[in-house]
Structures are given as C-alpha cells and as structure tokens.
C-alpha positions as semicolon CSV with decimal commas, in nm:
position;residue;x (nm);y (nm);z (nm)
1;X;2,184;8,815;14,061
2;X;2,269;8,804;13,680
3;X;2,162;9,116;13,498
4;X;2,117;9,190;13,122
5;X;2,319;9,494;13,028
6;X;2,210;9,794;12,816
7;X;2,347;9,873;12,470
8;X;2,470;10,217;12,533
9;X;2,728;10,397;12,767
10;X;2,783;10,743;12,868
11;X;3,147;10,800;12,926
12;X;3,206;11,034;13,224
13;X;3,550;11,175;13,261
14;X;3,581;11,325;13,620
15;X;3,783;11,610;13,505
16;X;3,566;11,905;13,545
17;X;3,726;12,206;13,687
18;X;3,554;12,375;13,969
19;X;3,532;12,731;14,077
20;X;3,607;12,867;14,425
21;X;3,366;12,847;14,713
22;X;3,040;13,041;14,680
23;X;3,112;13,087;14,306
24;X;2,822;13,235;14,114
25;X;2,741;13,216;13,760
26;X;2,729;13,525;13,552
27;X;2,413;13,672;13,427
28;X;2,216;13,375;13,492
29;X;2,433;13,147;13,311
30;X;2,597;12,819;13,438
31;X;2,951;12,839;13,565
32;X;3,224;12,767;13,302
33;X;3,489;12,502;13,367
34;X;3,807;12,643;13,460
35;X;4,050;12,726;13,153
36;X;3,756;12,722;12,903
37;X;3,537;13,007;12,749
38;X;3,246;12,796;12,629
39;X;3,223;12,472;12,846
40;X;2,972;12,495;13,133
41;X;3,014;12,287;13,443
42;X;2,779;11,986;13,441
43;X;2,703;11,701;13,682
44;X;2,514;11,375;13,666
45;X;2,284;11,282;13,949
46;X;2,319;10,965;14,146
47;X;2,005;10,748;14,193
48;X;1,745;10,928;14,407
49;X;1,935;11,264;14,439
50;X;1,719;11,506;14,639
51;X;1,665;11,860;14,512
52;X;1,654;12,123;14,793
53;X;1,531;12,478;14,770
54;X;1,840;12,600;14,935
55;X;2,157;12,457;15,082
56;X;2,054;12,268;15,383
57;X;1,697;12,361;15,301
58;X;1,378;12,163;15,232
59;X;1,349;11,875;14,979
60;X;1,139;11,967;14,679
61;X;1,169;11,661;14,456
62;X;1,415;11,391;14,360
63;X;1,613;11,354;14,028
64;X;1,614;11,022;13,848
65;X;1,964;10,851;13,825
66;X;2,221;11,018;13,584
67;X;2,021;11,314;13,478
68;X;2,261;11,572;13,332
69;X;2,247;11,916;13,514
70;X;2,430;12,246;13,460
71;X;2,603;12,398;13,774
72;X;2,485;12,766;13,819
73;X;2,666;12,820;14,165
74;X;2,872;12,651;14,436
75;X;2,827;12,705;14,800
76;X;3,057;12,480;14,989
77;X;2,945;12,116;14,924
78;X;2,619;12,244;14,769
79;X;2,546;12,294;14,390
80;X;2,282;12,526;14,237
81;X;2,178;12,324;13,933
82;X;1,923;12,349;13,638
83;X;1,841;12,133;13,343
84;X;1,906;12,390;13,071
85;X;2,178;12,646;13,025
86;X;1,938;12,912;12,899
87;X;1,678;12,867;13,172
88;X;1,685;12,965;13,545
89;X;1,832;12,727;13,797
90;X;1,580;12,470;13,969
91;X;1,729;12,409;14,291
92;X;2,028;12,282;14,508
93;X;2,178;11,952;14,536
94;X;2,461;11,802;14,755
95;X;2,784;11,768;14,559
96;X;2,836;11,419;14,699
97;X;2,506;11,310;14,528
98;X;2,642;11,395;14,196
99;X;2,920;11,295;13,949
100;X;3,120;11,571;13,764
101;X;3,076;11,533;13,392
102;X;3,283;11,710;13,140
103;X;3,292;11,513;12,817
104;X;2,960;11,413;12,678
105;X;3,118;11,100;12,518
106;X;2,903;10,793;12,499
107;X;2,961;10,456;12,376
108;X;2,727;10,179;12,229
109;X;2,768;9,806;12,187
110;X;2,823;9,714;11,844
111;X;2,583;9,446;11,691
112;X;2,655;9,094;11,833
113;X;2,643;8,955;11,491
114;X;2,981;8,801;11,421
115;X;3,086;8,820;11,790
116;X;3,001;8,675;12,127
117;X;2,803;8,873;12,390
118;X;3,013;9,092;12,610
119;X;3,046;9,003;12,986
120;X;3,050;9,267;13,253
121;X;3,231;9,217;13,586
122;X;3,203;9,312;13,950
123;X;3,545;9,458;13,969
124;X;3,859;9,550;13,761
125;X;4,040;9,254;13,904
126;X;3,785;8,989;13,778
127;X;3,785;9,151;13,431
128;X;4,181;9,156;13,435
129;X;4,192;8,802;13,556
130;X;4,004;8,669;13,259
131;X;4,163;8,898;12,992
132;X;4,522;8,797;13,127
133;X;4,420;8,422;13,128
134;X;4,579;8,201;12,859
135;X;4,238;8,024;12,839
136;X;4,040;8,356;12,816
137;X;3,837;8,271;12,513
138;X;3,723;7,918;12,638
139;X;3,670;8,058;12,999
140;X;3,440;8,333;12,853
141;X;3,256;8,074;12,647
142;X;3,195;7,877;12,951
143;X;3,071;8,159;13,147
144;X;2,819;8,258;12,872
145;X;2,693;7,900;12,847
146;X;2,643;7,885;13,219
147;X;2,453;8,216;13,201
148;X;2,239;8,098;12,921
149;X;2,152;7,787;13,110
150;X;2,036;7,997;13,400
151;X;2,332;7,981;13,624
152;X;2,517;8,254;13,796
153;X;2,870;8,384;13,709
154;X;2,918;8,523;14,078
155;X;3,242;8,287;14,144
156;X;3,401;8,462;13,839
157;X;3,298;8,798;13,915
158;X;3,045;8,826;13,632
159;X;2,737;9,041;13,715
160;X;2,590;9,095;13,380
161;X;2,574;9,005;13,015
162;X;2,494;9,196;12,698
163;X;2,137;9,136;12,568
164;X;2,114;8,922;12,270
165;X;1,909;9,169;12,075
166;X;2,063;9,486;11,942
167;X;1,931;9,822;12,112
168;X;1,966;10,123;11,899
169;X;2,127;10,412;12,091
170;X;1,947;10,665;11,877
171;X;1,595;10,515;11,916
172;X;1,402;10,735;12,147
173;X;1,205;10,435;12,275
174;X;1,501;10,240;12,380
175;X;1,761;10,506;12,460
176;X;1,975;10,459;12,779
177;X;2,269;10,612;12,941
178;X;2,532;10,419;13,129
179;X;2,777;10,657;13,284
180;X;3,143;10,524;13,262
181;X;3,263;10,639;13,612
182;X;3,615;10,537;13,545
183;X;3,835;10,394;13,282
184;X;4,194;10,264;13,216
185;X;4,381;10,227;12,891
186;X;4,595;9,925;12,862
187;X;4,773;9,693;12,602
188;X;4,588;9,390;12,523
189;X;4,789;9,064;12,603
190;X;4,679;8,892;12,273
191;X;4,718;9,165;12,027
192;X;4,945;9,426;12,213
193;X;4,678;9,688;12,070
194;X;4,563;9,951;12,304
195;X;4,202;9,895;12,459
196;X;3,980;10,034;12,732
197;X;3,867;9,893;13,062
198;X;3,562;10,086;13,186
199;X;3,366;10,108;13,510
200;X;2,992;10,158;13,416
201;X;2,675;10,221;13,594
202;X;2,348;10,108;13,437
203;X;2,022;10,254;13,436
204;X;1,718;10,271;13,199
205;X;1,606;10,622;13,076
206;X;1,253;10,508;12,998
207;X;1,004;10,300;13,204
208;X;1,008;9,920;13,195
209;X;0,875;9,742;12,887
210;X;0,544;9,564;12,885
211;X;0,514;9,217;13,036
212;X;0,321;9,109;12,711
213;X;0,623;9,139;12,497
214;X;0,609;8,896;12,219
215;X;0,865;8,611;12,194
216;X;1,155;8,638;11,919
217;X;1,032;8,338;11,718
218;X;0,679;8,482;11,672
219;X;0,838;8,819;11,583
220;X;1,104;8,707;11,336
221;X;0,843;8,465;11,157
222;X;0,640;8,765;11,055
223;X;0,928;8,950;10,895
224;X;1,001;9,039;10,544
225;X;1,299;9,142;10,333
226;X;1,333;9,438;10,097
227;X;1,610;9,429;9,831
228;X;1,656;9,746;9,623
229;X;1,881;9,689;9,305
230;X;2,040;10,003;9,184
231;X;2,168;9,970;8,832
232;X;2,393;10,186;8,633
233;X;2,212;10,226;8,286
234;X;2,469;10,398;8,095
235;X;2,568;10,252;7,762
236;X;2,853;10,008;7,886
237;X;2,614;9,832;8,116
238;X;2,375;9,677;7,863
239;X;2,496;9,310;7,892
240;X;2,498;9,336;8,264
241;X;2,151;9,464;8,288
242;X;2,050;9,168;8,059
243;X;2,217;8,931;8,291
244;X;2,034;9,076;8,612
245;X;1,711;9,030;8,438
246;X;1,813;8,672;8,372
247;X;1,916;8,597;8,715
248;X;1,622;8,778;8,870
249;X;1,379;8,591;8,645
250;X;1,549;8,253;8,754
251;X;1,528;8,327;9,124
252;X;1,178;8,485;9,137
253;X;1,037;8,192;8,921
254;X;1,218;7,949;9,181
255;X;1,038;8,112;9,476
256;X;0,722;8,187;9,315
257;X;0,409;8,068;9,506
258;X;0,614;7,985;9,817
259;X;0,606;8,167;10,149
260;X;0,959;8,293;10,096
261;X;0,855;8,443;9,757
262;X;0,580;8,634;9,945
263;X;0,826;8,766;10,186
264;X;1,118;8,887;9,967
265;X;1,042;9,204;9,774
266;X;1,256;9,361;9,514
267;X;1,271;9,730;9,391
268;X;1,445;9,849;9,091
269;X;1,635;10,179;9,045
270;X;1,843;10,290;8,761
271;X;2,092;10,590;8,750
272;X;2,292;10,768;8,492
273;X;2,422;11,125;8,522
274;X;2,312;11,499;8,507
275;X;2,054;11,508;8,238
276;X;2,128;11,867;8,177
277;X;2,490;11,780;8,080
278;X;2,376;11,631;7,739
279;X;2,074;11,562;7,542
280;X;1,961;11,190;7,568
281;X;2,083;11,120;7,925
282;X;1,712;11,159;8,010
283;X;1,752;11,124;8,392
284;X;1,989;11,110;8,685
285;X;1,798;10,867;8,908
286;X;1,468;10,690;8,822
287;X;1,263;10,434;9,028
288;X;1,150;10,168;8,782
289;X;0,976;9,947;9,039
290;X;0,901;10,060;9,405
291;X;0,855;9,819;9,686
292;X;0,503;9,698;9,711
293;X;0,403;9,414;9,934
294;X;0,082;9,373;9,763
295;X;0,250;9,374;9,406
296;X;0,291;9,071;9,192
297;X;0,645;8,913;9,161
298;X;0,639;9,011;8,800
299;X;0,677;9,386;8,874
300;X;1,059;9,397;8,913
301;X;1,093;9,166;8,601
302;X;0,886;9,386;8,400
303;X;1,076;9,691;8,520
304;X;1,418;9,524;8,425
305;X;1,288;9,418;8,072
306;X;1,187;9,781;8,014
307;X;1,523;9,923;8,108
308;X;1,729;10,082;7,822
309;X;2,082;10,194;7,862
310;X;2,155;10,567;7,755
311;X;2,178;10,618;7,376
312;X;2,468;10,844;7,421
313;X;2,795;10,851;7,635
314;X;2,759;11,043;7,961
315;X;3,032;11,307;8,043
316;X;3,329;11,168;8,181
317;X;3,387;10,809;8,310
318;X;3,230;10,841;8,656
319;X;2,860;10,820;8,712
320;X;2,644;10,966;8,975
321;X;2,596;10,656;9,192
322;X;2,613;10,834;9,503
323;X;2,305;11,025;9,414
324;X;2,132;10,701;9,340
325;X;2,240;10,569;9,681
326;X;2,115;10,883;9,840
327;X;1,792;10,845;9,662
328;X;1,766;10,475;9,776
329;X;1,812;10,574;10,139
330;X;1,597;10,888;10,156
331;X;1,329;10,853;9,916
332;X;1,257;10,466;9,933
333;X;0,958;10,351;10,127
334;X;1,131;10,091;10,350
335;X;0,797;10,017;10,525
336;X;0,535;9,962;10,235
337;X;0,194;9,913;10,365
338;X;0,315;10,039;10,697
339;X;0,514;9,723;10,789
340;X;0,897;9,767;10,808
341;X;1,133;9,521;10,657
342;X;1,341;9,340;10,884
343;X;1,614;9,320;10,629
344;X;1,686;9,625;10,411
345;X;1,932;9,596;10,146
346;X;2,067;9,815;9,860
347;X;2,263;9,632;9,588
348;X;2,462;9,883;9,373
349;X;2,577;9,738;9,036
350;X;2,808;9,963;8,826
351;X;3,130;9,963;8,620
352;X;3,214;10,317;8,698
353;X;3,339;10,514;9,003
354;X;3,128;10,774;9,175
355;X;3,136;11,138;9,085
356;X;3,348;11,343;9,316
357;X;3,220;11,634;9,503
358;X;3,413;11,876;9,269
359;X;3,236;11,737;8,966
360;X;2,997;11,998;8,846
361;X;2,758;11,740;8,735
362;X;2,743;11,569;9,077
363;X;2,401;11,612;9,243
364;X;2,541;11,606;9,603
365;X;2,836;11,697;9,806
366;X;2,765;11,394;10,048
367;X;3,044;11,146;10,004
368;X;3,062;10,764;10,062
369;X;3,157;10,784;10,427
370;X;2,874;11,009;10,505
371;X;2,624;10,796;10,302
372;X;2,745;10,491;10,485
373;X;2,665;10,677;10,820
374;X;2,313;10,743;10,685
375;X;2,261;10,388;10,581
376;X;2,377;10,274;10,930
377;X;2,131;10,510;11,091
378;X;1,853;10,366;10,894
379;X;1,981;10,005;10,935
380;X;2,014;9,956;10,558
381;X;2,296;9,741;10,438
382;X;2,478;9,856;10,127
383;X;2,638;9,591;9,891
384;X;2,845;9,710;9,588
385;X;2,903;9,477;9,279
386;X;3,180;9,661;9,086
387;X;3,231;9,533;8,720
388;X;3,621;9,579;8,660
389;X;3,594;9,618;8,281
390;X;3,908;9,655;8,060
391;X;3,784;10,017;7,960
392;X;3,782;10,127;8,317
393;X;4,138;10,005;8,421
394;X;4,250;10,368;8,518
395;X;3,937;10,414;8,718
396;X;3,931;10,084;8,914
397;X;4,152;10,188;9,205
398;X;3,964;10,530;9,246
399;X;3,624;10,364;9,235
400;X;3,720;10,067;9,462
401;X;3,844;10,322;9,735
402;X;3,510;10,508;9,747
403;X;3,290;10,188;9,719
404;X;3,487;10,028;10,001
405;X;3,396;10,336;10,221
406;X;3,035;10,311;10,113
407;X;2,995;9,936;10,166
408;X;3,194;9,914;10,507
409;X;2,985;9,796;10,803
410;X;3,004;9,568;11,112
411;X;3,386;9,520;11,061
412;X;3,339;9,383;10,708
413;X;3,342;9,551;10,350
414;X;3,048;9,427;10,141
415;X;3,232;9,532;9,824
416;X;3,264;9,265;9,552
417;X;3,480;9,344;9,248
418;X;3,395;9,128;8,943
419;X;3,670;9,066;8,674
420;X;3,524;8,795;8,462
421;X;3,263;8,982;8,268
422;X;2,893;8,886;8,256
423;X;2,916;8,522;8,356
424;X;3,104;8,601;8,676
425;X;2,873;8,899;8,751
426;X;2,564;8,657;8,715
427;X;2,737;8,423;8,962
428;X;2,796;8,715;9,217
429;X;2,453;8,865;9,199
430;X;2,290;8,515;9,215
431;X;2,492;8,423;9,526
432;X;2,401;8,746;9,702
433;X;2,022;8,717;9,625
434;X;1,995;8,345;9,715
435;X;2,189;8,407;10,041
436;X;1,938;8,662;10,154
437;X;1,659;8,431;10,043
438;X;1,808;8,150;10,261
439;X;1,807;8,378;10,560
440;X;1,447;8,468;10,505
441;X;1,352;8,090;10,478
442;X;1,521;8,035;10,828
443;X;1,340;8,350;10,969
444;X;1,006;8,184;10,855
445;X;1,089;7,884;11,057
446;X;1,136;8,113;11,361
447;X;1,531;8,099;11,344
448;X;1,799;8,361;11,334
449;X;2,064;8,352;11,064
450;X;2,360;8,150;11,164
451;X;2,699;8,282;11,115
452;X;2,976;8,003;11,043
453;X;3,276;7,991;11,274
454;X;3,580;8,162;11,149
455;X;3,891;7,982;11,057
456;X;4,210;7,996;11,258
457;X;4,308;8,317;11,108
458;X;3,964;8,485;11,204
459;X;3,834;8,473;10,842
460;X;3,481;8,374;10,767
461;X;3,407;8,123;10,487
462;X;3,353;8,287;10,135
463;X;3,002;8,473;10,138
464;X;2,947;8,426;10,526
465;X;2,990;8,807;10,594
466;X;2,645;8,848;10,433
467;X;2,512;8,631;10,719
468;X;2,681;8,873;10,957
469;X;2,486;9,158;10,799
470;X;2,154;8,947;10,791
471;X;2,191;8,860;11,156
472;X;2,279;9,227;11,251
473;X;1,954;9,347;11,105
474;X;1,748;9,059;11,261
475;X;1,892;9,155;11,614
476;X;1,820;9,520;11,555
477;X;1,469;9,438;11,445
478;X;1,404;9,220;11,763
479;X;1,556;9,485;11,980
480;X;1,301;9,737;11,850
481;X;1,008;9,511;11,852
482;X;1,083;9,342;12,191
483;X;1,181;9,688;12,335
484;X;1,490;9,556;12,504
485;X;1,581;9,761;12,805
486;X;1,833;9,798;13,085
487;X;1,819;9,643;13,436
488;X;1,794;9,821;13,758
489;X;2,103;10,028;13,854
490;X;2,428;9,836;13,901
491;X;2,785;9,911;13,850
492;X;3,029;9,687;13,657
493;X;3,365;9,671;13,466
494;X;3,355;9,608;13,086
495;X;3,628;9,600;12,815
496;X;3,591;9,783;12,477
497;X;3,710;9,481;12,279
498;X;3,549;9,137;12,227
499;X;3,662;8,901;12,495
500;X;3,699;8,624;12,248
501;X;3,885;8,845;11,972
502;X;4,053;9,167;12,066
503;X;4,040;9,261;11,697
504;X;3,663;9,315;11,728
505;X;3,528;9,621;11,874
506;X;3,238;9,543;12,117
507;X;3,185;9,902;12,232
508;X;3,224;10,204;12,006
509;X;3,250;10,575;12,108
510;X;2,980;10,829;12,038
511;X;2,949;11,204;12,113
512;X;2,628;11,272;12,289
513;X;2,591;11,611;12,131
514;X;2,312;11,852;12,223
515;X;2,116;12,020;11,940
516;X;2,270;12,344;12,038
517;X;2,615;12,212;12,003
518;X;2,539;12,058;11,668
519;X;2,409;12,388;11,551
520;X;2,727;12,575;11,658
521;X;2,933;12,296;11,501
522;X;2,735;12,317;11,182
523;X;2,770;12,697;11,171
524;X;3,147;12,700;11,237
525;X;3,185;12,439;10,977
526;X;2,999;12,652;10,720
527;X;3,232;12,942;10,804
528;X;3,534;12,707;10,750
529;X;3,404;12,599;10,407
530;X;3,341;12,959;10,303
531;X;3,678;13,092;10,407
532;X;3,856;12,781;10,278
533;X;3,698;12,824;9,944
534;X;3,767;13,189;9,928
535;X;4,135;13,148;10,016
536;X;4,155;12,862;9,766
537;X;4,044;13,087;9,476
538;X;4,085;13,447;9,571
539;X;4,314;13,481;9,858
540;X;4,619;13,310;9,987
541;X;4,646;12,999;10,229
542;X;4,785;13,210;10,519
543;X;4,475;13,417;10,524
544;X;4,276;13,115;10,629
545;X;4,314;13,129;10,996
546;X;4,279;13,500;11,035
547;X;3,968;13,518;10,821
548;X;3,817;13,218;11,012
549;X;3,892;13,395;11,346
550;X;3,708;13,699;11,217
551;X;3,403;13,505;11,100
552;X;3,382;13,307;11,434
553;X;3,436;13,618;11,636
554;X;3,117;13,764;11,469
555;X;2,915;13,452;11,573
556;X;3,024;13,507;11,931
557;X;2,859;13,840;11,944
558;X;2,546;13,632;12,003
559;X;2,559;13,538;12,369
560;X;2,361;13,228;12,299
561;X;2,618;13,109;12,055
562;X;2,890;12,908;12,242
563;X;3,177;12,927;12,013
564;X;3,553;12,938;12,071
565;X;3,709;13,256;11,943
566;X;4,061;13,185;12,094
567;X;4,194;12,900;11,875
568;X;4,505;12,804;11,706
569;X;4,416;12,466;11,547
570;X;4,118;12,394;11,333
571;X;3,993;12,138;11,575
572;X;3,957;12,402;11,853
573;X;3,773;12,633;11,621
574;X;3,485;12,365;11,600
575;X;3,439;12,393;11,976
576;X;3,595;12,323;12,307
577;X;3,368;12,036;12,361
578;X;3,562;11,825;12,097
579;X;3,897;11,867;12,248
580;X;4,030;11,581;12,445
581;X;3,790;11,330;12,295
582;X;3,941;10,981;12,235
583;X;3,945;11,004;11,853
584;X;4,186;11,054;11,577
585;X;4,126;11,315;11,313
586;X;4,363;11,466;11,062
587;X;4,166;11,787;11,089
588;X;4,188;11,842;11,466
589;X;4,554;11,920;11,490
590;X;4,567;12,152;11,171
591;X;4,754;12,472;11,246
592;X;4,810;12,768;11,025
593;X;5,142;12,644;10,949
594;X;5,026;12,295;10,854
595;X;4,748;12,441;10,629
596;X;4,998;12,663;10,467
597;X;5,220;12,344;10,374
598;X;4,928;12,104;10,270
599;X;4,917;12,229;9,913
600;X;4,664;12,042;9,723
601;X;4,569;11,848;10,028
602;X;4,361;12,146;10,145
603;X;4,102;12,056;9,855
604;X;4,037;11,716;9,992
605;X;3,997;11,849;10,354
606;X;3,742;12,105;10,216
607;X;3,558;11,837;10,030
608;X;3,539;11,603;10,322
609;X;3,427;11,872;10,555
610;X;3,156;11,978;10,309
611;X;3,017;11,617;10,312
612;X;3,021;11,635;10,694
613;X;2,823;11,974;10,686
614;X;2,545;11,821;10,468
615;X;2,516;11,527;10,710
616;X;2,493;11,773;11,008
617;X;2,216;11,976;10,837
618;X;2,024;11,637;10,792
619;X;2,069;11,545;11,156
620;X;1,984;11,875;11,284
621;X;1,650;11,895;11,093
622;X;1,530;11,554;11,159
623;X;1,318;11,543;11,475
624;X;1,306;11,168;11,507
625;X;1,679;11,162;11,595
626;X;1,666;11,370;11,895
627;X;1,602;11,257;12,252
628;X;1,507;11,447;12,561
629;X;1,699;11,329;12,863
630;X;1,430;11,462;13,096
631;X;1,067;11,592;13,084
632;X;1,006;11,923;12,928
633;X;1,379;11,964;12,806
634;X;1,422;12,254;12,579
635;X;1,466;12,149;12,206
636;X;1,828;12,276;12,216
637;X;1,916;12,041;12,499
638;X;1,793;11,728;12,314
639;X;2,078;11,498;12,246
640;X;2,195;11,273;11,963
641;X;2,466;11,003;11,983
642;X;2,687;11,099;11,695
643;X;2,939;10,835;11,573
644;X;3,291;10,948;11,607
645;X;3,347;10,874;11,253
646;X;3,112;11,164;11,154
647;X;3,321;11,421;11,352
648;X;3,531;11,664;11,150
C-alpha cells in the first residue's frame, strides 16, 4: 500500500556505549555513555513497547513508538528507563523493544519548490537500483506519475512518497519524528559527491488530522500576500526613493479595484543609522506604513511620498540595514486582523553595506546568517536590491558578501545587484512586485505557482527563482492549514539528495536539541565570548583555553549543568553532544595552537559566535518553538530542531 511520508527524520546512530550487567546509575541519574562525562544513555521505543514494574514483572503501560527514554540501569536484557534525566525512573523495558540512540540528529525534507517529491523504497537494493540506473531521472518521473494516478510502486520497491505540502518540523502541531535506523555514505554516480542513503521508520507524534480538512484549492484562494519594502533613507538614496514611489504608484493603480489589489498588501519601512551618532539622523528604523488589510491602497503611496532622506551624512559608508531587517522580522505584524499571509516578503533596497558587529553604531550583533535563520523560521523571504553606485565601489564586495548570506534560501540567492542607476533599479523592483502579483492572481484561481523547467545546465529562466520562493511559501501554508501528517508506522530507504538532480538537497540535517542542552550551549558560548574578548584586549592568545577551562569548570560545580570540562578543542568545549555530528565547522576543530596562530582571524570567530549567542537566546526564550515529545515532559526536555547552519 502506498503511503505519504512525513517531512522530518530523526537520525539514530546505533553507537551508544553500554555499561556492564546490572549497571546502576549514580545518585538517581541516568547511566553515562562509555567514554563520555556528560552524555546519558538513551533509547527509542519500538511501537507498543510495554513498560514493566520490574524485570520480568507486571506490565503497567505501553509507550508510543519512538519515545526517547533515558537509561537509569541495566539488568541483563532489561533496562530501567525514565522520560527525564532529572526525575525518577518510570519502570523497566525489554532491551529488544528499544533502539539505542546516541546522537539527537534529525533531518527534514526541504521544500519541494524547485524539485520533485522524494520517493522512499522498501529496501536498499531498490533505492540503489534506481540511483545507479542511466535512466534514473525518467524512471523516478514515471514512478511519481504512476503514484499520482493512484497506482502502486510495489514492482519497483517504492513504498512511500513525500507529501506535496511542506510540513514544518518546528511546528508543534505537525511535528513528527522518523528515526533513521541505519545509514550509508556513498559517492553519487551522477556528480561523484558524497550523499547519504538512510533507512527510516515513520510515525506521527500527534494524533490523526480531522476528516473535515479543507481542500488545497479552497485554502489557497483565500490567501493574501504581504510585501514589506525596507528603504535606505540616507542622502544618496533620494532618486531611488522617488523611483520606488513611481513604480509603486503605477503598480497599485494597475491592480486597484481588482481582487488581486485587495489581496496584495504593502508596508513601508525606512532606515538610517544610530540617531545618537549625529544630530539630524532622526531615526534608526521607522515604520511609515504598517500592514493593514482594511487600509486603502493609497496608504503605502502616502508613506513613500512623505519620505525624506537624511539632511546630513551618516557616519561611515555602511548603514544599519541589519537592524531594519531584524525590526521587519520581529516587530512586523505578519497576520494583520488575525489572518496570516501566505506570502511574506521583505524587499531591502540600499546602496550601502550593513554595519559590522564591531561598529559602535550598530544596533545588534546578529549577523546576516543568523537573520536568514530567523527569516526562515518565520517563513519570510528576504530579497535584496543592492544599488552599485560609483561612490560605493570599494564597498560593493563587502556588501554583496553579507547580503548574499542574508538573501540565501531554498538553494537560491535572492540578491539583485543593480548597476545602471535609477532606470535599471525601477525595472528590477517592478519585475519583483509584478511577479508576486502574478503569483497571487494564480492563487485566486485556486492554482499554485508554477516553476519553469530548468535548462540543460540546471539553471532557471531569469526571475524564475522568485517562483520557487513563492511556491515554497504556498506549500508551507498549505502544510499548516491542511495539517499534513505522517502515515502509520513503516520502514523505508531514502536518499538525502533529490533523485532527479543530485545537486539539490532533499533532506537536511537538524540537531534535535533539548532546552537544557541549548541552555548549556548558550552559557558556554557566553564564557567563550567573555574570555575571547578579554584575551583579545588585556591578555594573550595563549591564555584563552586555560581561562575557558576555568570558566567551564566553575559551571560544572552545578550537578544539573552537563558541561564538558575535559576538552582540547573549542568544539568539545561546547558539549560532547556536538561531537561526531555530520556537519563541518571551522570552530569545532580549533585547538590552542590553532587559536594562537589565527591572528586577526580570531576577531571574526568571536563576532560570528556572538551572533550565534543572540540567536540562541532568542530561541531559548520563545516558548512557541519548543515541542514536548511526550505528555508532561519537563520544560528542559522539550526539543527544538536546530538547523546545522546555526551550530557554532
């Protein structure tokens, strides 16, 4: 029977060390994994695992599938288990009813916008057979077509297909875990790049969705779009603000009194610099026109016509554009009148780069990469229109590097440099706005945005990457509204790369981090920043590791703080649970010797880590991000699927 597969995976590496027979935890704590000082032994339950009051005792209850449990004691083939490290054990389970679980690595299917739905196979041989075939692309296409027509892929070994709608792994209502029971790394026959083949088991964490779920056409027809235009209002921007007004007036008048005009909503925000830096700057960020579904279409035009550029030059060439993006993400009401936009876009227009974290006039230390992570979390697309004026030639490369990080999403970079002045700028912003309006018009007809076929090099037609962004937002919106969920339990094999194009990632890794782990990670990171700054200014570089070890040792005096005091790399200082994860980081392998030899590169490391620290604080304090894996789970055991790109 064909099944629709879930959008999140829990990677299970069967590598957990075990203690000897009848091993007991110390002082009511779970057993440690052999060779570690902070990692507790954990297992996942198989479907229907019974809980006993004692080894070979009486069944008291049954666990749901894949519930994570800590191991408090081992007695032969029996495990004493509990749901939380800081609470008493709950009972005993048979070892063969569980799966050892060391690494809390999870994966999530990326949006299907711009790629085909991933197929899952009954066995490794069937997956390999398709991947190794010279006709892999056409065979996969035929299988998808057969499934969409109601057929079965049993002859080819296909047992499941990814849902059409995107399911957010960090949405508590649609959160699922799919343990990866086994995985193999191999070289892809098309690209010779390394990729993963994974054996997964699927199960929904929540109950089944209502049978009265609305159909996609009805849902998408009721959707609106919100476009927040964020304009640099410093002196050099006068002609571009005037051009924005002209383009906006033309487009708004064109759709006035149409259904599309009622569904596309514009907000206007301006930014400059630190108003305390010089008299006359007036503001750092100002909202000139908020979103208002009930407001007239003239509101954004009135805001633009009232915009005046700063009367004085701001200090330095770079402006505080990242502060404006943060305001747009955190302080904009993306659901005016209580109804969320299906499309949420921020269009940044500027001729200057962003202020660096070291600039005393910068509002925030959060960098472009962290802001992109925040935007992705809120399903907000960021588009950057960068005006390459002659006065900023020396700044162009710096600005482009940061704005590309800010505007990177879905395998594309929504960064558009403009070299031809006001006329070319007008064409760029007009093209962007009209493309979004065209998407909304299709939605009003009950249709999703269509992404054109790429050419023989894999490149999309000019401007079509905006259709990828629009479709991704539509699929995410449908996933939430339709409450797309997982099927009953089954096992299957899946590749992490798209079957039709191995350059595209279909499954991305995440760290299923507990709130306690994030708290420890954040606190160690704070110590790294404090020691790093002090050794940069008042000490010497070779004091760094010794001072950091002292700070972490003081944290370890609290028995509830699981920190690693025995480390010789910066990565291991952050916690043993990060070691061995399948991700690359220039920070993880830094030793004292490497730190000594980095010179000015240490400053960049500190600045990047400070941005991560602010992001962790935000995540830690946002209750909407945390998911309880079982009823009455302690707050510290709630989990968040952290993107690997946000790790140190």
